[in-house]
C-alpha positions in Angstrom: 62.2 35.4 -43.5 60.0 36.8 -40.6 58.9 34.9 -37.9 54.9 35.2 -39.3 56.1 33.4 -42.8 58.8 31.0 -40.8 55.7 29.1 -38.7 53.1 28.5 -41.9 56.5 26.8 -43.5 57.9 25.1 -40.5 53.4 23.5 -39.9 53.7 22.6 -43.9 56.8 21.0 -43.3 55.9 19.1 -39.8 52.4 18.0 -41.7 54.2 16.6 -44.6 56.5 14.3 -42.9 54.0 13.3 -41.6 51.7 12.5 -44.4 54.8 10.8 -45.8 55.6 8.5 -42.9 52.1 7.4 -42.5 51.2 6.8 -46.6 55.0 4.9 -47.1 53.4 3.4 -43.8 50.3 2.8 -44.9 51.6 0.9 -48.5 54.1 -1.2 -47.0 51.0 -3.0 -45.3 48.8 -3.0 -48.8 51.7 -4.7 -49.6 52.0 -7.1 -47.6 48.0 -8.3 -47.8 49.4 -9.7 -50.9 52.4 -10.6 -50.3 51.9 -14.6 -50.2 49.0 -15.0 -53.2 51.7 -14.0 -55.6 53.8 -17.1 -54.9 51.4 -19.2 -54.9 52.3 -21.9 -57.9 55.7 -21.9 -56.4 54.2 -23.1 -52.6 52.3 -25.2 -54.1 54.8 -26.8 -56.0 56.7 -26.9 -53.4 54.6 -28.3 -50.4 52.3 -29.8 -52.9 49.4 -28.0 -51.4 45.7 -28.0 -53.4 44.6 -24.3 -53.8 41.8 -24.7 -51.4 44.3 -24.9 -49.0 46.1 -21.8 -50.3 42.8 -20.1 -50.7 42.2 -20.9 -46.6 45.5 -18.9 -45.9 43.6 -15.8 -47.5 40.9 -15.9 -46.2 42.7 -17.0 -42.3 44.6 -13.5 -42.6 41.7 -11.8 -43.8 39.8 -13.0 -40.4 42.7 -12.6 -38.5 43.1 -9.1 -39.2 39.6 -8.5 -39.3 39.5 -9.5 -35.3 43.2 -8.1 -35.4 41.3 -4.5 -36.3 38.6 -4.2 -33.6 40.6 -4.9 -31.1 44.0 -2.4 -32.6 42.0 0.1 -32.2 41.5 0.0 -28.3 45.4 -0.4 -27.7 45.6 2.6 -30.6 43.6 4.7 -28.2 45.6 3.5 -25.3 49.3 4.3 -26.1 49.3 5.5 -29.2 49.6 5.2 -32.3 53.6 5.2 -33.4 54.4 2.3 -31.0 51.3 0.4 -32.8 52.5 1.3 -36.1 56.3 -0.2 -35.2 54.5 -3.3 -33.5 53.2 -3.9 -36.6 55.9 -3.0 -39.3 58.4 -5.1 -37.7 55.1 -8.4 -37.4 55.4 -8.2 -41.5 59.3 -8.6 -40.7 58.5 -11.9 -38.9 56.0 -13.2 -40.8 58.2 -12.9 -44.6 60.7 -14.2 -42.9 58.9 -17.0 -41.1 57.4 -18.5 -44.4 61.1 -18.2 -46.3 61.7 -20.5 -44.0 58.7 -23.3 -44.3 58.9 -26.6 -44.5 55.3 -27.1 -44.6 51.8 -26.2 -44.4 52.0 -25.7 -40.7 54.3 -22.7 -40.8 52.5 -21.1 -43.5 49.0 -21.2 -41.4 51.6 -19.6 -38.8 53.1 -17.0 -41.0 49.4 -15.9 -42.1 48.4 -16.0 -38.7 51.4 -13.2 -38.2 50.9 -11.4 -41.3 47.5 -10.9 -40.5 47.7 -9.4 -36.9 50.7 -6.6 -38.1 47.7 -5.6 -40.7 45.2 -5.0 -38.3 46.2 -2.1 -36.7 47.3 -0.2 -39.8 44.1 2.2 -40.2 43.8 2.9 -36.8 46.9 4.1 -36.3 46.8 5.6 -40.0 44.5 7.9 -39.1 44.7 8.0 -35.5 48.1 10.1 -36.9 46.2 11.9 -39.8 43.1 13.0 -37.3 44.7 14.0 -34.3 48.5 15.6 -36.4 47.0 17.1 -39.8 45.1 20.5 -39.9 42.0 20.8 -42.3 43.1 23.0 -44.6 45.5 19.8 -45.9 43.9 16.8 -43.9 42.0 16.4 -47.8 45.5 16.0 -49.1 46.7 12.8 -46.7 43.4 11.2 -47.1 44.5 10.9 -50.7 47.8 10.6 -50.4 47.0 7.8 -48.2 44.8 6.1 -50.0 47.2 6.3 -53.4 49.9 4.3 -50.9 47.8 1.4 -49.7 46.7 1.8 -54.0 50.6 1.5 -55.1 50.9 -1.6 -52.1 48.7 -3.6 -53.7 49.6 -2.4 -57.4 53.5 -3.2 -56.6 53.4 -6.6 -54.2 52.2 -9.0 -57.2 55.1 -7.5 -59.8 57.5 -7.9 -57.3 57.0 -10.4 -55.5 56.8 -13.1 -59.2 59.5 -11.4 -60.3 61.8 -11.8 -57.3 61.0 -15.5 -57.1 61.3 -16.1 -60.3 64.9 -14.3 -60.9 65.4 -15.8 -57.2 63.3 -18.0 -55.7 60.3 -18.1 -54.3 62.1 -17.9 -50.8 64.8 -15.0 -51.4 61.8 -13.1 -52.4 60.3 -13.4 -48.6 63.8 -12.7 -47.5 63.8 -9.3 -49.9 60.4 -8.4 -48.3 61.1 -8.7 -44.8 63.8 -6.5 -45.1 61.7 -4.3 -46.9 59.5 -4.1 -43.6 62.8 -3.2 -41.4 63.4 -0.7 -43.9 59.9 1.1 -43.5 60.3 0.3 -39.6 63.9 1.9 -39.6 62.3 5.0 -41.5 59.2 5.4 -39.3 61.4 5.4 -36.0 63.7 7.9 -37.4 60.8 10.3 -37.3 59.0 9.4 -34.9 58.2 12.2 -32.9 55.8 13.5 -36.9 53.6 10.2 -35.9 53.4 10.4 -31.8 49.7 11.4 -30.6 50.4 10.1 -26.9 50.1 14.0 -26.3 47.3 14.6 -28.4 45.3 11.6 -27.2 45.8 12.9 -23.1 44.4 16.3 -24.7 41.8 14.6 -25.8 40.2 12.4 -23.0 39.1 15.2 -20.7 36.6 16.9 -23.0 35.7 13.2 -24.4 35.2 11.6 -21.1 32.7 15.1 -20.4 31.0 14.9 -23.2 30.3 11.6 -22.8 29.3 12.3 -19.6 27.1 15.4 -20.5 25.4 13.2 -23.3 24.6 9.9 -20.5 24.4 11.2 -17.2 27.1 9.8 -16.3 30.7 8.5 -16.8 30.9 6.7 -19.9 33.1 3.0 -21.0 35.5 2.9 -23.4 33.1 0.9 -25.1 30.1 3.4 -25.0 31.0 4.5 -28.9 29.7 1.1 -30.1 26.1 2.0 -28.7 25.8 5.0 -31.1 24.6 3.9 -34.4 27.0 5.7 -37.0 29.4 3.2 -36.0 27.7 0.7 -37.3 26.2 2.4 -40.9 30.0 3.1 -41.0 30.8 -1.1 -40.3 28.3 -1.5 -43.0 30.0 0.8 -45.7 32.7 -0.2 -44.6 31.6 -4.3 -45.1 29.7 -3.5 -48.6 31.9 -1.5 -50.9 34.3 -4.3 -50.0 32.6 -6.6 -52.1 32.6 -4.4 -55.4 36.4 -4.3 -55.1 37.2 -7.7 -54.2 34.9 -8.7 -57.7 37.0 -6.6 -59.5 40.2 -7.7 -58.0 39.5 -11.3 -57.9 37.7 -12.2 -60.5 37.8 -8.9 -63.6 39.9 -11.0 -65.8 38.0 -14.7 -66.4 34.6 -12.5 -66.4 36.1 -10.2 -69.4 37.2 -13.2 -70.7 34.0 -14.8 -70.7 31.2 -11.5 -71.9 34.0 -9.3 -74.1 35.9 -12.8 -75.7 39.0 -10.7 -74.7 42.3 -12.6 -74.3 44.0 -13.2 -71.1 46.8 -10.6 -71.7 44.0 -8.1 -72.4 41.8 -8.6 -69.9 44.4 -9.2 -66.8 45.0 -5.4 -67.9 41.6 -4.4 -66.5 42.7 -4.4 -63.2 45.4 -2.3 -63.2 43.4 0.1 -65.9 41.2 0.3 -63.3 43.5 0.4 -60.3 45.4 3.2 -61.8 42.7 5.5 -62.4 41.7 4.8 -59.1 44.8 6.5 -57.7 43.7 9.8 -60.1 40.5 9.7 -58.8 41.5 10.1 -55.2 44.1 12.6 -56.3 41.3 14.4 -57.5 39.3 13.2 -54.0 41.4 15.2 -51.8 40.8 18.2 -54.0 37.4 18.2 -53.7 37.2 17.6 -49.9 39.7 20.5 -49.7 37.9 22.4 -51.7 34.7 21.9 -50.1 33.2 21.5 -53.6 30.2 19.7 -51.6 29.1 17.9 -48.8 31.7 14.6 -48.6 28.1 12.2 -48.8 27.3 13.7 -52.2 30.8 13.5 -53.2 30.4 9.2 -52.2 26.8 9.3 -54.3 28.1 10.5 -57.6 31.2 8.6 -57.7 30.1 5.7 -56.7 26.2 6.0 -59.3 29.3 6.6 -61.7 30.9 3.9 -61.2 28.2 1.5 -60.6 26.8 2.8 -64.3 29.4 1.8 -66.1 30.4 -1.7 -64.6 26.5 -2.6 -65.4 27.1 -1.4 -68.5 29.8 -3.7 -68.9 28.0 -6.2 -67.5 25.7 -6.5 -70.5 29.1 -6.8 -72.9 26.9 -4.5 -75.8 29.6 -2.0 -76.3 32.4 -4.0 -77.5 35.3 -5.7 -76.8 37.2 -2.8 -76.0 34.9 -1.0 -74.8 34.1 -3.1 -72.3 37.9 -3.5 -71.3 37.6 0.3 -70.7 34.5 0.7 -68.9 36.2 -1.2 -65.8 38.8 0.1 -66.6 37.4 3.9 -65.5 35.0 2.5 -63.0 38.1 3.2 -60.9 37.9 6.6 -60.9 34.9 6.7 -59.1 36.0 4.4 -56.9 39.2 6.7 -56.2 37.5 9.8 -55.7 35.2 8.5 -52.8 37.3 7.4 -50.9 38.6 10.5 -49.3 35.7 11.9 -48.8 34.6 8.3 -47.1 37.5 8.8 -44.6 36.3 12.8 -44.0 32.9 11.0 -43.5 33.7 8.6 -40.5 36.1 11.0 -38.7 32.9 13.4 -38.8 31.1 10.9 -37.0 33.3 10.0 -34.7 33.1 10.8 -30.6 36.2 12.6 -29.5 39.4 10.9 -27.7 37.4 7.5 -29.7 39.9 8.0 -32.5 41.1 4.4 -32.9 38.5 1.6 -31.7 36.3 3.4 -34.2 38.8 3.3 -37.2 40.0 -0.4 -36.4 35.6 -1.2 -35.3 34.7 0.3 -38.9 38.3 -0.7 -40.8 37.5 -4.1 -39.9 34.5 -3.9 -42.1 36.7 -4.0 -45.2 38.6 -7.5 -44.0 35.0 -9.1 -42.4 33.8 -8.1 -46.4 36.9 -9.6 -47.6 37.1 -12.8 -46.1 32.8 -12.9 -47.4 32.7 -12.1 -50.7 35.0 -13.8 -51.9 33.6 -17.0 -52.4 30.7 -15.7 -53.2 31.6 -14.6 -56.4 33.8 -17.8 -56.9 30.8 -19.6 -56.9 29.2 -17.3 -59.5 32.2 -18.2 -61.5 32.0 -21.7 -61.1 27.9 -21.0 -61.9 29.2 -20.2 -64.8 27.9 -16.3 -64.3 30.1 -14.0 -65.2 28.3 -11.1 -65.6 27.4 -10.8 -62.4 30.1 -10.0 -60.8 30.1 -6.8 -63.0 26.5 -6.7 -62.2 27.4 -8.0 -58.4 30.0 -4.9 -57.6 27.1 -2.3 -59.5 24.9 -3.5 -56.7 27.4 -2.9 -53.8 28.7 0.3 -54.9 25.1 1.4 -54.4 23.9 0.7 -51.8 27.3 1.5 -49.9 26.0 5.3 -51.8 23.2 4.7 -49.6 24.5 3.9 -45.9 26.8 7.1 -46.5 23.8 8.9 -47.4 23.0 7.6 -44.5 25.9 8.7 -42.4 25.8 11.8 -43.3 21.9 12.4 -41.5 22.9 10.2 -39.2 25.7 13.1 -38.0 24.2 15.9 -39.1 21.4 14.7 -36.7 24.1 14.5 -33.7 26.0 17.5 -34.1 23.3 19.6 -34.3 
């Protein structure tokens, strides 16, 4: 084999390994986001807890993660991504063991806080590694793999934790989860060289400093990126789009029961189908931006408007039970397709040398949106307004689409 062909092959192998490690870690973070909620029935019985107390654990997790994610971006930019990834995975194991040994509500609260802190660095970590180590030819596929791994983490958590709790008890289920986090940590440490960003950070520091100084006339602080309107537009995009995800993930089952008269077991398949379609859409979305079929904001606009239309039609219930169920499932395609384009849009909007800080800040919008939206949709369900679940999700998608178009315009103006 000639040296000219060996070099591309070596690059492909290295980038494929990087994508695999990052995706595994990202899937693990999504798994641990849902490691406690599937166990709520057991925890409620064990400690005589109310649903309000259990719900507070979930809200606490997302609030801690939202604030921690913004702060974690600064740590990633300062010390590199891989050591922060190691810390997050370690905290997952400690949190699961803490919950497994809980003798009351207090330790469950501690576990929720540790889970939130552990979860907070993964988006700035993941995107710092992907954006700095993956070539433009494969970055679309990297975004697809990253998004797909998160979907699989969500989809597997409930099934795995419930099956383990039923077979061996909830404490054993949490013990297995802790062991899983340590296994992933061992994989990340073994392949630590392909997720190292420290030398790349040093290389980016000088031009980033010069670029900021040129734009402002002075040397800027590490918080200068917060003055960029595009950063807050990106935050708004994540905050709003999370409303649609929250509505579907938390309330699609009871909403479909009420709207279409579906049985519980049938209505519950909507979320599974939605996640499967989202995974398929993420793969297609990666090809769309790798092949440069359209600007990322236009891909987002088409995908989200399509999903919003499907959900609005489902909300009417006019198509009959089976078609209504299928409409909700198919809406996942659009959200999946939009994912890689969304990540590329933010990459283009990110100033040089500020990847961790920007991604940490804008992705904190996800956790903030989840903390705010779930009670709102819960209130709507309590007041017998099931159609508002799908109408609300559709409206959130359309608003996010408009914000995405604004991000694209602002980014093009800034680069020209």
